[in-house]
C-alpha positions in Angstrom: 181.0 160.4 85.1 182.9 163.6 86.0 182.9 166.3 83.3 183.2 170.1 83.0 180.1 171.7 84.6 178.1 174.8 83.6 177.4 175.2 87.4 181.0 175.2 88.7 184.3 173.6 87.7 183.6 169.9 87.3 180.4 167.9 88.1 179.0 164.4 88.1 176.7 163.5 85.2 174.3 160.6 84.8 175.5 158.0 82.3 172.0 156.5 82.1 168.5 157.4 83.1 167.9 157.1 86.9 164.5 156.5 88.4 163.4 158.3 91.6 164.9 156.6 94.7 168.0 155.3 92.9 171.0 155.0 95.3 173.8 156.6 93.2 176.7 156.1 95.6 178.3 157.1 98.9 178.2 160.8 99.9 179.8 160.7 103.4 181.6 157.9 105.1 182.2 157.6 108.8 185.8 158.5 109.7 187.5 155.4 110.8 188.4 155.2 114.5 186.4 158.4 115.3 183.8 158.3 118.1 182.6 161.8 117.3 179.0 161.3 115.9 179.6 163.9 113.2 183.0 162.8 112.0 182.5 162.0 108.3 184.6 162.3 105.2 183.4 163.4 101.8 183.7 160.7 99.2 185.2 161.1 95.7 181.7 161.4 94.3 180.7 164.0 96.9 183.6 166.2 95.8 182.0 166.7 92.4 178.3 166.9 93.2 177.5 170.6 92.7 174.9 172.6 94.5 171.5 173.5 93.2 169.3 174.9 96.0 166.3 175.4 93.7 165.9 172.1 92.0 168.4 169.4 93.3 168.0 165.9 92.0 169.9 164.2 94.9 169.6 164.1 98.6 171.6 162.3 101.3 170.1 159.3 103.1 171.7 157.6 106.1 173.2 154.1 105.9 175.2 152.0 108.4 178.5 153.6 107.3 177.5 157.2 106.6 175.2 158.6 103.9 174.4 157.8 100.3 173.3 160.0 97.4 169.7 159.1 96.4 167.7 160.6 93.5 164.7 162.6 94.6 163.1 162.6 91.1 163.8 160.9 87.8 167.2 161.9 86.2 167.8 161.8 82.5 171.0 160.4 81.0 173.4 163.3 80.7 171.9 165.4 83.5 174.2 166.8 86.1 173.7 165.4 89.6 173.1 168.2 92.1 172.2 168.6 95.8 171.1 171.3 98.2 174.1 171.6 100.5 172.0 172.9 103.4 170.7 169.4 103.9 174.1 168.4 105.3 173.7 170.7 108.3 170.1 169.4 108.8 171.4 165.8 108.9 174.2 166.6 111.3 171.7 168.3 113.7 169.6 165.1 113.6 172.6 163.0 114.5 174.1 165.2 117.2 171.7 168.1 118.0 173.8 169.2 121.0 177.1 169.4 119.0 175.8 171.1 115.9 174.2 174.5 116.5 
C-alpha cells in the first residue's frame, strides 16, 4: 500500500509479512515497440519504492517482460519497501554493456 513515508514523500509498505525471495510486483517493463535493449518504463509500484542504500529489502530481478521487485530478506507487515537505486545501472550494464557506460 502507498502511504506517507519517513524517507521521502510517499512509499510502498508491506500489507503482510513477506519471506525472503517473494516477488512483490513489476519494477520495470519493456517499452512496447522498442528494439533498444535498455528501453524500460517504471511501473506504478516502482514510482513509490524509495531508496535505502544501506539496508534495502528489495532488489530487481529480470523476467521475460522486464524486471520484478523481489525481497532480499524477510519483511515485516508495515515495513516500507526500499531498494538501492544503483542496482538499476548495474542491471542496464549487464543487458547492454556497450550502450551504458
